[in-house]
C-alpha positions in Angstrom: -1.3 -1.2 6.1 -0.2 -0.6 10.6 2.1 1.9 9.4 -1.0 3.6 7.0 -3.3 3.4 10.3 -1.3 5.1 12.3 -0.3 8.5 9.6 -4.0 8.5 7.9 -4.9 12.0 10.2 -1.9 12.9 9.3 -2.6 12.3 5.3 -5.8 13.8 6.3 -4.3 16.9 6.9 -1.8 17.1 3.4 -5.6 17.5 1.7 -5.1 13.3 0.0 -7.6 10.6 1.0 -6.5 7.5 0.9 -7.8 5.2 -1.6 -6.9 0.7 -1.4 -6.8 -1.1 -4.8 -6.7 -5.0 -3.6 -7.6 -8.4 -5.0 -9.8 -9.7 -2.3 -12.8 -10.0 -2.2 -15.6 -7.3 -0.3 -16.0 -9.1 2.5 -12.1 -10.0 3.2 -10.4 -6.7 2.3 -12.7 -5.2 4.7 -12.0 -7.8 7.3 -7.8 -7.2 6.7 -8.8 -3.3 6.2 -10.7 -3.7 9.9 -7.8 -6.4 12.2 -4.8 -3.3 10.9 -7.0 0.2 12.1 -8.6 1.2 8.6 -11.8 0.6 9.6 -13.2 3.5 7.1 -10.1 3.4 4.2 -12.2 3.4 1.2 -11.5 1.1 -1.4 -11.9 -0.5 -4.6 -11.5 -4.5 -5.4 -9.9 -5.3 -8.1 -10.2 -8.9 -8.7 -8.3 -9.0 -11.6 -6.1 -7.3 -10.6 -6.6 -4.6 -13.1 -6.8 -1.6 -11.5 -2.3 -2.6 -11.2 -1.8 -3.9 -14.6 -3.2 0.0 -15.4 -0.6 1.5 -13.9 2.2 -0.5 -14.5 2.4 -2.3 -11.5 3.9 -6.6 -12.3 3.8 -9.9 -11.2 7.2 -9.9 -8.4 9.7 -11.9 -9.2 11.7 -15.0 -6.7 14.3 -11.8 -6.0 12.0 -9.2 -5.5 9.9 -11.7 -3.2 13.0 -13.8 -1.5 16.4 -11.5 -1.6 18.3 -9.9 1.1 16.6 -7.0 1.6 13.4 -8.9 1.9 14.6 -10.8 5.2 16.0 -7.9 7.0 13.0 -6.3 6.8 10.9 -9.4 7.6 13.1 -9.2 10.4 13.8 -6.2 11.5 9.3 -5.5 11.2 8.4 -8.8 11.9 11.0 -9.8 15.6 12.1 -6.8 16.2 9.2 -5.0 15.9 6.7 -7.6 17.0 4.9 -7.8 13.9 5.6 -11.7 14.0 6.6 -14.0 10.7 3.5 -14.7 9.5 3.6 -12.8 5.7 -0.3 -11.2 5.9 -1.6 -10.1 2.2 -5.0 -10.9 0.7 -4.9 -11.5 -3.0 -2.1 -12.7 -5.0 1.4 -12.8 -2.6 3.0 -12.1 -5.8 1.2 -9.2 -7.6 4.0 -5.8 -6.9 2.3 -2.7 -4.7 3.2 1.2 -5.4 1.0 4.0 -4.2 0.4 7.1 -6.5 -1.6 10.3 -6.0 -3.6 11.1 -8.1 -5.4 14.9 -8.5 -7.7 15.2 -11.3 -7.3 12.2 -13.0 -2.8 12.5 -13.7 -0.1 11.1 -11.0 1.4 14.0 -9.4 3.4 11.7 -7.5 4.0 7.8 -7.9 6.2 5.1 -6.1 6.9 1.5 -7.1 8.2 -1.3 -5.5 10.6 -2.5 -6.8 10.9 -4.4 -4.2 8.1 -6.5 -1.1 10.6 -5.2 1.1 10.0 -1.1 0.0 9.2 1.4 2.2 7.5 4.7 0.1 7.7 8.1 2.0 3.9 8.1 2.4 3.1 11.6 3.7 6.0 13.1 1.0 3.5 11.2 -1.3 0.4 12.3 0.0 1.3 16.1 0.2 -0.1 17.7 -3.0 0.4 21.7 -2.9 -2.0 22.2 -6.1 -4.5 20.2 -4.0 -4.8 22.5 -0.9 -8.5 23.9 -0.8 -8.3 28.0 -2.3 
């Protein structure tokens, strides 16, 4: 969330609009997003995980949640970068995330996490040549 907040202006410069999907109630989501500096972000409340299912996002396995890659990234982000070791998530902590670029109802780019430690290239995913206004 911290990275998305820091990149939000650059994402918009790529003619993309950030929309987050979450599993919590709207009040919890608003508070969570504000905590990370995402005050004006649009979001979809999906308590039953139907949007996640439609995009093919599955529940995490134990390896995807606690594998070596996850421990290393947790140490890097939590200790070395000072984000702390508490995991901050809302909704179902086992729901695997994904990032999708939609344009005119079609998925143009996607990144489906294989581990919760995966780090998408948000700017690459936001870039859409055909999305630029004429």
